[in-house]
MIFI-850922 format. One record per residue (C-alpha): residue in one letter; x, y, z; chain. Coordinates in nm, 4 decimals. Each point is the difference from the previous one (the first is absolute). Layout:
// MIFI-850922
  rest        px        py        pz  kette
     A         X         Y         Z      A
...
This chain:
// MIFI-850922
  rest        px        py        pz  kette
     M   -3.3789   -1.4898   -2.3588      A
     E    0.0812   -0.3551   -0.0261      A
     K   -0.2640   -0.0483   -0.2599      A
     V    0.2095    0.2867   -0.2326      A
     V    0.3138   -0.1401    0.0505      A
     R   -0.1726   -0.3510   -0.1217      A
     M   -0.0989    0.1814   -0.2884      A
     G    0.2860    0.1397   -0.0960      A
     L    0.1739   -0.3480    0.0306      A
     M   -0.2392   -0.1100   -0.2472      A
     G    0.0504    0.2682   -0.2481      A
     C    0.3662   -0.0750    0.0506      A
     L   -0.0531   -0.3577   -0.0904      A
     L   -0.1676    0.1235   -0.3195      A
     L    0.2358    0.2510   -0.0482      A
     L    0.2819   -0.2808   -0.0055      A
     V   -0.1913   -0.2716   -0.2237      A
     S   -0.0019    0.3117   -0.3055      A
     L    0.3537    0.0554    0.1015      A
     V    0.0774   -0.3539   -0.0287      A
     N   -0.2392   -0.0153   -0.3294      A
     L    0.2097    0.2815   -0.1396      A
     A    0.2753   -0.1286    0.0581      A
     M   -0.0616   -0.3580   -0.1937      A
     G   -0.1711    0.0672   -0.2531      A
     G    0.0383    0.3855   -0.1054      A
     H   -0.3776    0.0731   -0.0471      A
     N   -0.2025    0.1949    0.2448      A
     Y   -0.2976   -0.2474   -0.0458      A
     G   -0.1772    0.1791    0.2493      A
     D    0.0053    0.3266   -0.2067      A
     A   -0.1146   -0.2151   -0.3022      A
     L   -0.2928   -0.0987    0.2025      A
     T   -0.1238    0.2703    0.0660      A
     K    0.0496    0.1813   -0.3254      A
     S   -0.1959   -0.3528   -0.1364      A
     I   -0.3089    0.1158    0.1707      A
     L    0.0287    0.3265   -0.0763      A
     F   -0.0546   -0.0905   -0.3728      A
     F   -0.3732   -0.1417    0.0487      A
     E   -0.0830    0.3461    0.1311      A
     A    0.0940    0.1242   -0.3684      A
     Q   -0.1957   -0.2472   -0.1416      A
     R   -0.3451    0.0868    0.1864      A
     S   -0.3279    0.0455   -0.2032      A
     G   -0.3022    0.1634    0.1838      A
     Y    0.0092    0.2543    0.2746      A
     L    0.3309    0.0849    0.1520      A
     P    0.0319    0.0205    0.3996      A
     S    0.1477    0.2722    0.1558      A
     S    0.2892   -0.1963    0.1354      A
     Q    0.0994   -0.0846   -0.3753      A
     R    0.4085    0.0400    0.0251      A
     I    0.0357    0.0068   -0.3931      A
     K   -0.1131    0.3512   -0.0608      A
     W    0.0422    0.0229   -0.3583      A
     R   -0.3513   -0.2315   -0.0894      A
     G   -0.3402    0.1464    0.0908      A
     H   -0.3632   -0.1516   -0.0162      A
     S   -0.0975   -0.2034   -0.3389      A
     G   -0.2748   -0.2402   -0.1090      A
     L   -0.2622    0.1976    0.2323      A
     S   -0.2668   -0.1833   -0.2690      A
     D    0.1018   -0.3420   -0.0221      A
     G   -0.2856   -0.2348    0.0439      A
     K   -0.2863    0.2606   -0.0917      A
     T   -0.1499   -0.1093   -0.2983      A
     V   -0.0080   -0.3397    0.1264      A
     G   -0.1792    0.1595    0.3929      A
     V    0.2767   -0.1633    0.1795      A
     N    0.3217    0.2148    0.1655      A
     L    0.2850   -0.1167   -0.1218      A
     V    0.2002    0.2955    0.1236      A
     G    0.3464   -0.0817    0.1273      A
     G    0.2362   -0.3060   -0.0386      A
     Y    0.3469   -0.0006   -0.2238      A
     Y    0.1427    0.1052   -0.3151      A
     D    0.1337   -0.3091   -0.1034      A
     A    0.3201    0.1110   -0.1822      A
     G    0.0997    0.3255   -0.2062      A
     D   -0.3694    0.0519   -0.1237      A
     N   -0.3419    0.0923    0.1440      A
     V   -0.1776   -0.3445    0.0163      A
     K   -0.1147   -0.2315    0.2568      A
     F    0.0416   -0.2959   -0.0598      A
     G   -0.1449   -0.2385    0.2530      A
     L    0.2116   -0.3420   -0.0154      A
     P    0.3541    0.1670    0.0276      A
     M   -0.1165    0.2416    0.2901      A
     A   -0.1458   -0.2868    0.2129      A
     F    0.3173   -0.2251   -0.0402      A
     T    0.2000    0.3633    0.0736      A
     V   -0.2321    0.0101    0.3583      A
     T    0.0381   -0.3724    0.0351      A
     M    0.3986   -0.0008   -0.0177      A
     M   -0.0141    0.3485    0.2093      A
     S   -0.1931   -0.2008    0.2386      A
     W    0.2017   -0.2918    0.0095      A
     S    0.3200    0.1956    0.0711      A
     V   -0.1571    0.1153    0.3075      A
     L   -0.1170   -0.3124    0.1054      A
     E    0.3227   -0.1331    0.0111      A
     Y    0.2391    0.2829    0.0819      A
     G   -0.2243    0.2255    0.1619      A
     N    0.2393    0.0523    0.3219      A
     Q    0.2711    0.0794   -0.1989      A
     I   -0.2281    0.2407   -0.2393      A
     A   -0.0648    0.1589    0.3517      A
     S    0.3259    0.0194    0.1218      A
     S    0.1038    0.1767   -0.2854      A
     G   -0.3086    0.2761    0.0712      A
     E   -0.2259   -0.1175   -0.3189      A
     L   -0.2305   -0.1583    0.1273      A
     R   -0.3046    0.2096    0.0110      A
     N    0.1180    0.1443   -0.3807      A
     A    0.0243   -0.3620   -0.1212      A
     M   -0.3753   -0.0730    0.1901      A
     D   -0.1329    0.3087   -0.1602      A
     A    0.1561   -0.1028   -0.3783      A
     I   -0.2109   -0.3320    0.0312      A
     K   -0.3099    0.1628    0.1543      A
     W   -0.0018    0.2575   -0.2820      A
     G   -0.0373   -0.3110   -0.2580      A
     T   -0.2577   -0.1679    0.2308      A
     D   -0.2303    0.2652    0.0575      A
     Y   -0.0406    0.0107   -0.3711      A
     L   -0.0552   -0.3559   -0.0844      A
     I   -0.2226   -0.0268    0.2451      A
     K   -0.2060    0.2921   -0.1558      A
     A    0.0537   -0.1993   -0.3372      A
     H   -0.1867   -0.3056    0.1736      A
     P   -0.3748    0.1391    0.0021      A
     E   -0.1390   -0.3453   -0.0006      A
     P    0.1020   -0.3157    0.1130      A
     H    0.0440   -0.1320   -0.3852      A
     V    0.0822    0.3665   -0.1761      A
     F    0.3155    0.1160    0.0149      A
     Y    0.1573    0.2688   -0.1950      A
     G    0.3548   -0.0710   -0.1847      A
     E    0.0874    0.3089   -0.1969      A
     V   -0.0638    0.3744   -0.0075      A
     G    0.1273    0.1795   -0.3140      A
     D    0.1507   -0.1996   -0.3033      A
     G    0.3349   -0.0152   -0.1059      A
     N   -0.0585    0.0569   -0.3739      A
     T   -0.1489    0.3255    0.0623      A
     D    0.2508    0.0815    0.3062      A
     H    0.2812   -0.0639   -0.2353      A
     Y   -0.1171    0.2177   -0.2593      A
     C    0.0470    0.3029    0.2343      A
     W    0.2659    0.1624    0.2393      A
     Q   -0.1171    0.1690    0.2658      A
     R    0.0152   -0.0320    0.3743      A
     P   -0.2520   -0.1476    0.2200      A
     E   -0.1482    0.3435    0.0988      A
     D   -0.0917    0.0548   -0.3510      A
     M   -0.0888   -0.2633   -0.1265      A
     T   -0.2654    0.0023   -0.3339      A
     T    0.0389   -0.3662   -0.0689      A
     S   -0.3156   -0.2273    0.0431      A
     R   -0.1016   -0.1245    0.3645      A
     Q   -0.2255   -0.2643   -0.0934      A
     A   -0.0072   -0.3262    0.2548      A
     Y    0.0297   -0.3224   -0.0835      A
     R   -0.1479   -0.2940    0.2367      A
     I   -0.0113   -0.3692    0.0589      A
     D   -0.3245   -0.1707    0.0884      A
     P   -0.1716   -0.3587    0.0013      A
     S   -0.0729    0.0423   -0.3926      A
     N    0.3642    0.1711   -0.0763      A
     P    0.2400   -0.1462    0.2643      A
     G    0.3253    0.0193    0.0995      A
     S    0.1096   -0.2936    0.2242      A
     D    0.3983    0.1740   -0.0065      A
     L   -0.0822    0.3383    0.0372      A
     A   -0.2715   -0.0874    0.3032      A
     G    0.2256   -0.2649    0.1111      A
     E    0.2875    0.2456    0.0499      A
     T   -0.1765    0.2481    0.2109      A
     A   -0.1373   -0.2372    0.2359      A
     A    0.3698   -0.1000    0.0586      A
     A    0.0809    0.3857    0.0304      A
     L   -0.2792    0.0654    0.2400      A
     A    0.0356   -0.2938    0.2283      A
     A    0.3694    0.0855    0.0046      A
     A   -0.0766    0.3439    0.1275      A
     S   -0.2606   -0.1185    0.2538      A
     M    0.2971   -0.1299    0.2151      A
     V    0.1816    0.2746   -0.0119      A
     F   -0.2795    0.2302    0.1326      A
     R   -0.1150   -0.2585    0.2278      A
     R    0.1173    0.1535    0.2796      A
     S    0.0634    0.3790   -0.0800      A
     N   -0.3929    0.0085   -0.1493      A
     P   -0.2179   -0.3262    0.0430      A
     S   -0.2633    0.1344   -0.1466      A
     Y    0.1491    0.0835   -0.2990      A
     A    0.1889   -0.3171   -0.0011      A
     K   -0.3333   -0.1670    0.0319      A
     T   -0.1496    0.1868   -0.3049      A
     L    0.3136   -0.1158   -0.1459      A
     L   -0.0880   -0.3531    0.0278      A
     S   -0.3521    0.0147   -0.1107      A
     H    0.0748    0.1252   -0.3171      A
     A    0.2699   -0.2778   -0.0367      A
     Y   -0.2516   -0.2727    0.0497      A
     Q   -0.2203    0.1462   -0.2095      A
     L    0.2343    0.0175   -0.2797      A
     F    0.1780   -0.3137    0.0307      A
     D   -0.3688   -0.1568   -0.0411      A
     F   -0.0776    0.2004   -0.3240      A
     A    0.3534   -0.0842   -0.1376      A
     D   -0.0275   -0.3818    0.0691      A
     K   -0.3951   -0.0224   -0.1064      A
     Y    0.0020    0.1888   -0.3009      A
     R    0.3305   -0.0734   -0.1819      A
     G    0.1352    0.1394   -0.2882      A
     K    0.3183    0.2721   -0.0897      A
     Y   -0.0390    0.3568    0.1033      A
     D    0.1346    0.1333   -0.3227      A
     S   -0.2788   -0.2207   -0.2027      A
     S   -0.2675    0.2536    0.1695      A
     I    0.2340    0.2759   -0.0125      A
     T    0.1144    0.0088   -0.3234      A
     V    0.2142    0.3081    0.0203      A
     A    0.1974   -0.1384    0.2459      A
     Q    0.1545   -0.2325   -0.2502      A
     K    0.2393    0.2560   -0.1244      A
     Y    0.1608    0.0734    0.3157      A
     Y   -0.0642   -0.2536    0.2855      A
     R   -0.0936   -0.2961   -0.1949      A
     S   -0.0167   -0.2997    0.2183      A
     V    0.2172   -0.2638   -0.1810      A
     S   -0.0054   -0.2258    0.3211      A
     G   -0.3469   -0.0424    0.0064      A
     Y   -0.2114    0.0022    0.3083      A
     A    0.0521   -0.3810    0.2128      A
     D    0.3284    0.2290    0.1909      A
     E   -0.1908    0.2657    0.1087      A
     L   -0.2616   -0.2539    0.1105      A
     L    0.2711   -0.1490    0.2193      A
     W    0.1447    0.3020    0.0820      A
     G   -0.3276    0.1479    0.1831      A
     A   -0.0630   -0.3176    0.1397      A
     A    0.3683   -0.0257    0.1683      A
     W   -0.0400    0.3492    0.1159      A
     L   -0.3347   -0.0337    0.1421      A
     Y    0.1018   -0.3105    0.2132      A
     K    0.2874    0.1768    0.1347      A
     A   -0.2603    0.2809    0.0793      A
     T   -0.2451   -0.2078    0.2036      A
     D    0.1558   -0.3323    0.0344      A
     N   -0.3198   -0.1527   -0.1476      A
     Q    0.0615   -0.3455   -0.1082      A
     Y   -0.2741    0.0360   -0.3177      A
     Y    0.3154    0.2071   -0.1561      A
     L    0.2438   -0.2713    0.1472      A
     N   -0.1739   -0.2570   -0.1732      A
     Y   -0.0408    0.2170   -0.3531      A
     L    0.3478   -0.0118    0.0112      A
     G    0.0420   -0.3405    0.0072      A
     N   -0.2984   -0.1325   -0.2104      A
     N    0.0559    0.2369   -0.2672      A
     G    0.4067    0.0075    0.0198      A
     D    0.0316   -0.2536   -0.2760      A
     A   -0.3434    0.1175   -0.2207      A
     L    0.1327    0.3800    0.0174      A
     G    0.3856   -0.0577   -0.1123      A
     G    0.1162    0.1018    0.4114      A
     T    0.1468   -0.3708    0.0105      A
     G    0.1109    0.0143   -0.4007      A
     W    0.1224    0.3245   -0.0836      A
     A    0.3738    0.0353    0.0231      A
     M    0.0540    0.3589   -0.0450      A
     T    0.3431    0.2366   -0.0727      A
     E   -0.2194    0.3712    0.0686      A
     F   -0.2659    0.1345    0.2360      A
     G   -0.1898    0.3366   -0.0148      A
     W   -0.3637    0.1569   -0.0792      A
     D   -0.0688   -0.2534   -0.2732      A
     V    0.1643   -0.3895    0.1130      A
     K   -0.0550   -0.0548    0.3808      A
     Y    0.0621   -0.3397   -0.0014      A
     A    0.3841    0.0675    0.1145      A
     G   -0.1779    0.1975    0.3325      A
     V   -0.2419   -0.2826    0.0753      A
     Q    0.2229   -0.2404    0.0081      A
     T    0.2211    0.1875    0.2449      A
     L   -0.3097    0.0753    0.2509      A
     V   -0.1290   -0.3459   -0.0414      A
     A    0.4158   -0.1643    0.0905      A
     K   -0.0691    0.2500    0.3360      A
     F   -0.2945   -0.1642    0.1139      A
     L    0.1726   -0.2974   -0.0579      A
     M    0.2975    0.0945    0.2169      A
     G   -0.1986    0.1419    0.2413      A
     G   -0.2125   -0.3150    0.0642      A
     K   -0.3092    0.1294   -0.1392      A
     A   -0.0469   -0.2655   -0.2862      A
     G   -0.2135   -0.2521    0.1667      A
     H   -0.1282   -0.2645   -0.1958      A
     Q    0.0934    0.1859   -0.2836      A
     A    0.3916   -0.0123    0.0153      A
     S    0.1150   -0.2439   -0.2675      A
     V   -0.1760    0.2476   -0.2256      A
     F    0.1228    0.2691    0.1516      A
     G    0.3564   -0.1421   -0.0331      A
     K   -0.0593   -0.0017   -0.3981      A
     Y   -0.0508    0.3800    0.0545      A
     Q    0.3129    0.0421    0.1837      A
     E    0.2030   -0.1956   -0.2699      A
     K   -0.1125    0.2665   -0.2667      A
     A    0.0711    0.2670    0.2255      A
     E    0.3562   -0.1503    0.0460      A
     F    0.0426   -0.0243   -0.3680      A
     F   -0.0514    0.3657   -0.0334      A
     M    0.2233    0.1278    0.2248      A
     C    0.3055   -0.2796   -0.0765      A
     S   -0.0845    0.2034   -0.3739      A
     C    0.0423    0.2950    0.1326      A
     L    0.3239   -0.0968    0.1633      A
     G    0.1692   -0.1651   -0.2990      A
     K   -0.0059   -0.3355    0.1659      A
     G   -0.2941   -0.1596   -0.1812      A
     S   -0.1022   -0.1902   -0.2768      A
     R   -0.1095    0.2823   -0.2142      A
     N    0.1249    0.3267    0.1623      A
     V   -0.1191    0.3401   -0.0824      A
     Q    0.1974    0.2275   -0.2072      A
     K    0.2670    0.2565    0.1406      A
     T    0.1741    0.3100   -0.1659      A
     P    0.3746   -0.0022   -0.0013      A
     G   -0.0119    0.2223    0.3179      A
     G   -0.2016   -0.2683    0.1898      A
     L   -0.3710    0.1506   -0.0364      A
     I   -0.3022   -0.2683   -0.0506      A
     F   -0.1247    0.1021   -0.3600      A
     K   -0.3022   -0.1259   -0.1340      A
     Q   -0.1498    0.2923   -0.2700      A
     R    0.1193    0.3029   -0.0956      A
     W   -0.2801    0.1976    0.0682      A
     N   -0.0649    0.0580    0.3778      A
     N    0.2492   -0.2797    0.1106      A
     L    0.0727    0.1534    0.3562      A
     Q   -0.3929   -0.0794    0.1113      A
     F    0.1178   -0.4086   -0.0354      A
     V    0.3067    0.1148    0.1833      A
     T   -0.1269    0.1152    0.3452      A
     S   -0.3033   -0.2367   -0.0250      A
     A    0.2410   -0.3048   -0.0218      A
     S    0.2583    0.1681    0.2609      A
     F   -0.2783    0.0219    0.2110      A
     L   -0.0875   -0.3539    0.0084      A
     M    0.3274   -0.1394    0.0519      A
     T    0.0352    0.2427    0.3018      A
     V   -0.3211   -0.1328    0.1054      A
     Y    0.0749   -0.3765   -0.0750      A
     S    0.3884    0.0483    0.1574      A
     D   -0.1764    0.1018    0.3172      A
     Y   -0.2423   -0.2468   -0.0144      A
     L    0.2712   -0.2789   -0.0014      A
     T    0.1951    0.1757    0.2931      A
     S   -0.2882   -0.0003    0.2225      A
     A   -0.0537   -0.3874   -0.1195      A
     R    0.3498   -0.0690    0.0412      A
     K   -0.0246   -0.1278   -0.3598      A
     T    0.2120    0.0035   -0.3601      A
     L   -0.0676    0.0570   -0.2845      A
     R    0.0369   -0.2832   -0.2068      A
     C    0.1190    0.0418   -0.3781      A
     P    0.0814   -0.1869   -0.2683      A
     S    0.3925    0.1239    0.0704      A
     G   -0.0516   -0.1129    0.3429      A
     N   -0.1200    0.1575    0.3328      A
     V    0.0241    0.3607    0.0256      A
     Q    0.0030    0.1465    0.3368      A
     P   -0.2998    0.3201    0.0475      A
     S    0.2812    0.2903    0.0390      A
     Q    0.0747   -0.0865   -0.3663      A
     L   -0.3731    0.0738   -0.0784      A
     L    0.0373    0.3247    0.2036      A
     S    0.3599    0.0967   -0.1419      A
     F   -0.1425   -0.0070   -0.3944      A
     A   -0.3047    0.1948    0.0814      A
     K    0.2260    0.2913    0.1710      A
     S    0.2024   -0.0179   -0.3597      A
     Q   -0.2909    0.0287   -0.1818      A
     V   -0.1058    0.3313    0.1921      A
     D    0.3537    0.1128    0.0244      A
     Y    0.0102   -0.0066   -0.3955      A
     I   -0.3361    0.2096    0.0321      A
     L    0.1524    0.2266    0.2185      A
     G    0.3423    0.0604   -0.1972      A
     D    0.1863   -0.3115    0.0317      A
     N    0.0310   -0.0346   -0.3962      A
     P    0.1920    0.0372   -0.2639      A
     R   -0.1188    0.3625   -0.0565      A
     A   -0.0036    0.0736    0.3192      A
     T   -0.3635    0.1190   -0.0193      A
     S   -0.2614   -0.0133    0.2641      A
     Y   -0.3295   -0.1232   -0.1893      A
     M   -0.1905    0.1710    0.3081      A
     V   -0.0695    0.3390   -0.0944      A
     G    0.1268    0.2701    0.2517      A
     Y    0.2590   -0.2648    0.1772      A
     G    0.3598    0.0163   -0.0436      A
     N    0.2030    0.2690   -0.2058      A
     N   -0.1044   -0.1405   -0.3344      A
     Y   -0.3402   -0.0804   -0.1194      A
     P   -0.2605    0.0278   -0.2681      A
     Q   -0.0944    0.3448   -0.0613      A
     Q   -0.2340   -0.0115   -0.2860      A
     V   -0.2521   -0.2388    0.1144      A
     H   -0.2749   -0.1153   -0.1959      A
     H   -0.2652    0.1318    0.2203      A
     R   -0.2719    0.2963   -0.0743      A
     G   -0.0206    0.1520    0.3064      A
     S    0.3491    0.0105    0.0900      A
     S    0.1291    0.1133   -0.3598      A
     I   -0.2502    0.2883    0.0037      A
     V    0.0415    0.3195    0.1991      A
     S   -0.2497   -0.0299    0.3230      A
     I   -0.3034    0.1516   -0.0367      A
     K    0.0516    0.1653    0.3349      A
     V    0.3206    0.1971   -0.1938      A
     N   -0.1964    0.0791   -0.2827      A
     P   -0.3681   -0.0796   -0.0341      A
     S   -0.0403    0.0585   -0.3797      A
     F   -0.1610   -0.2620   -0.1478      A
     V    0.1662   -0.3001   -0.1552      A
     T   -0.1703   -0.1087   -0.3351      A
     C    0.0155   -0.3628   -0.1163      A
     R    0.2350    0.0244   -0.2664      A
     G    0.1786    0.3661    0.1189      A
     G    0.1174   -0.2622    0.2909      A
     Y    0.1901   -0.1927   -0.2922      A
     A    0.1757    0.3098   -0.1494      A
     T    0.0935    0.1738    0.2897      A
     W    0.0769   -0.2067    0.2906      A
     F    0.0466   -0.3594   -0.1333      A
     S    0.2468    0.0960   -0.3136      A
     R    0.1939    0.1817    0.2901      A
     K    0.3461   -0.0890   -0.0336      A
     A    0.0637    0.0857    0.3904      A
     S   -0.0419   -0.1398    0.3450      A
     D   -0.3255   -0.0366    0.1078      A
     P   -0.1563    0.3277    0.2411      A
     N   -0.1373   -0.2155    0.2398      A
     L    0.2276   -0.2713    0.1953      A
     L   -0.2243   -0.3273    0.0158      A
     V    0.2034   -0.0694    0.3094      A
     G    0.0265   -0.3997    0.0787      A
     A   -0.1710   -0.1127   -0.3588      A
     I    0.1900   -0.3416   -0.1041      A
     V    0.0137    0.0372   -0.3892      A
     G   -0.0030   -0.2669   -0.2399      A
     G    0.3859   -0.0430   -0.0070      A
     P    0.2629   -0.1185   -0.2233      A
     D    0.0435   -0.2584   -0.2830      A
     A    0.1093   -0.3180   -0.0253      A
     Y    0.3661    0.1201   -0.0398      A
     D   -0.0461    0.2693    0.3072      A
     N   -0.0509    0.2765   -0.2456      A
     F   -0.2549    0.3168    0.0565      A
     A   -0.0856    0.2743   -0.1772      A
     D   -0.1352    0.3160    0.2530      A
     E   -0.2500    0.0935   -0.2694      A
     R   -0.3386    0.0868    0.0784      A
     D   -0.1635   -0.1951   -0.3138      A
     N    0.1845   -0.3228    0.0475      A
     Y   -0.2910   -0.1098    0.2389      A
     E    0.1444   -0.3491   -0.0038      A
     Q    0.2623    0.1374    0.2380      A
     T   -0.0980    0.3532    0.1626      A
     E   -0.3808   -0.0799    0.0497      A
     P   -0.0499   -0.1039    0.4052      A
     A   -0.3048   -0.2161    0.1341      A
     T   -0.1586   -0.0312    0.3288      A
     Y    0.1098   -0.3690   -0.0125      A
     N    0.3368    0.0323   -0.0153      A
     N    0.0349    0.1886    0.3355      A
     A   -0.2503   -0.1901    0.1816      A
     P    0.1923   -0.3330    0.1225      A
     L    0.2643    0.2590    0.0155      A
     L   -0.1408    0.0995    0.3530      A
     G    0.0589   -0.3216    0.1678      A
     L    0.3304   -0.0382   -0.1308      A
     L    0.1947    0.3163    0.0675      A
     A   -0.1619   -0.0356    0.3275      A
     R    0.2110   -0.2860    0.0596      A
     L    0.2843    0.0835   -0.1405      A
     H   -0.0097    0.3170    0.1809      A
     A   -0.0501   -0.2404    0.3319      A
     G    0.3355   -0.1544   -0.0539      A
     H    0.0514   -0.3867   -0.0176      A
     S   -0.0825   -0.1324    0.3045      A
     G   -0.2607   -0.2713    0.0135      A
     Y   -0.3871    0.0819   -0.0053      A
     N   -0.2002   -0.3279    0.0915      A
     Q   -0.2775    0.1205   -0.2380      A
     L   -0.1430   -0.3130   -0.0288      A
     L   -0.1311   -0.1899    0.3183      A
     P   -0.2609    0.0849    0.2732      A
     G    0.1932    0.0718    0.2819      A
     I    0.3402    0.1166   -0.0837      A
     K   -0.0370    0.3263   -0.2275      A
     C    0.2380    0.2780    0.0990      A
     S   -0.2315    0.2439    0.0541      A
     L    0.0238    0.3771    0.0966      A
     H   -0.3107   -0.0191    0.2239      A
     R    0.2638   -0.2632    0.1940      A
     L    0.2740    0.2739   -0.0584      A
     N   -0.2181    0.2338    0.1595      A
     S   -0.1114   -0.1948    0.2858      A
     Y    0.3568   -0.0712    0.0857      A
     F    0.1597    0.3502   -0.0177      A
     G   -0.3286    0.1632    0.1783      A
     M   -0.1649    0.1472   -0.3021      A
     N   -0.3634    0.0379   -0.0292      A
     N   -0.1033   -0.2523   -0.3305      A
     D   -0.1084    0.2399   -0.3089      A
     P   -0.3653   -0.1356   -0.0664      A
     S    0.0343    0.0781   -0.3643      A
     L    0.2410   -0.3013    0.0160      A
     P   -0.1838   -0.2316   -0.2053      A
     E   -0.0359   -0.3967    0.1587      A
     L    0.2826   -0.2086   -0.1768      A
C-alpha cells in the first residue's frame, strides 16, 4: 500500500510539472516529444515490426544490398525521398543518442525512453550491417537523381537501389568518422540495458575511427552521387575530432583525449569559430563536448588546448544569442536563419547545443563570457526555448512547423509516403511518373499524417508557403527532429536545475526511484 501511495505521489509530481510547463510556456512539450519520436517510424526502411505505430507505412527496400552481396535492409530514409544517405543518417543517430545521454531521465519521466531507444537502435542496426569489414562501409543505397525523377511511396519503389561504399582505395573520413561517433554515442545508451549490443557498437566504432583516420579523404569524392544532395563542404577534419570526442566519452581512453589535444590545431578544433552546427559542419558540437570535458575536470595535461576549444564553443553560443562579435541572422520573428532550404535543421541543432551548454555551465557554476558581457546560463536556455516555441507556433504566422502539433500545421508536406494514399488503403501500384501526375500535383491535404515531422520552415522574413512542390520549406528530415528529443524532454521537465556535467552530482531518475521506493528501470542508460 505504501508503495502504491509513493508511486501516486510521483505521478502527481510529474503531472504538476506538466501543468506548470503549460502555464509558463503555453506548449505541451511532452506531447511534442511523443510526436517527434513517432516521425522516425514513418521514415523506417525495411521490414516493419509488429510494434510499428505508424500504420499507413509498409515494408520497403527489402532487396537493398542484394546486388553487392551485403544485407543492407533497414535504416532510415533521410527526408521526403526514398534514398538512404549514410552521412545524415549517422548524424541523426548521434544526435538522438546525445539527447538520451543528456536527458534520458527526463525522457523517461515522459514515458518515451523505450521509444527513443528503439528509434536509435533502428539506425544502429543498419549502420552495423553497412560495416561488413573493418575498412569498408556502405554509405548510400539508391541515388537522388533517379529517385527524384519518380514520385512513389517507398513500398512501390522502382528506382535504382545501387549500394555505394567507401574503402581504403575510395576513402571517406567524414562518413566513417561520423558513423564512429554515432555508434560510440549509442553504445552508452545501451550499456545498461543491453551490454553485449553496446560492446558490439563500440567495436564497430573503434574500427570505423581507425579507418577514418588512417585512410583520409572526403566521402563525396568516393561516393560522387552524394555530391548534389549531401556534399561535404567542411571536409573531414571536424568528423575526425567529433569521432574522437565521442570515443573518449564512451571509453575514457586517453588515446582519444590526446587525439583531441594533439590535433586540435591541425584539424581546426581550436581555430574554427562557427555560427552553425549540423550534419556537415561539426566543429561547434566538438567544441561543446570538449568544453564539457574541461569543465568536468577531465582535460588533464590538455587543459590549455581544451581551453581554446571552449573559447570557440562560447563564440558559437554568443553569436546565437546576438551578443558576439559575429552574430547569426534572425528573422523579424526572432528565429535563427541560416539558409532558405530547410533552415530549421540549424535551429534545432543550435538550440540543443545551447541547452546542454546552459546545463554544463550551471553545474560548473560558471557564466558565459560574451563580447557584450557575461551571460547567465538561464539566458541560453531561455533563448533555446524561444526557438522551440517558435517552431511549435509562437511566430508571426501562428503556424506550427511540427506536423500534427497544434491546430495550424503544414498540410501538403513534400514527402512521398505521406502524400500518396497508403498501400494498405489502396494497394494499386503507383508508377514512377504517375505519382507526380496523380499525387504530387494534388492541391489537397496529405492522405497520411506525417506526425511529428519538422519541415524546412519559413524564410528570412517569417513567410511560409504550404505547398507540396515547395521543397525548401515543406520537406522534413530526420536530422531536424533528432536534436528535439533532448530539447523537448528538457523543457517538459521544467526549469529546475539539472547537473548534467560533474560526476557525483547528477539529478538521476535512479535516485528518485530509490527515494520513492520504486524499482530502478533497467532500460535507463547510465548517464
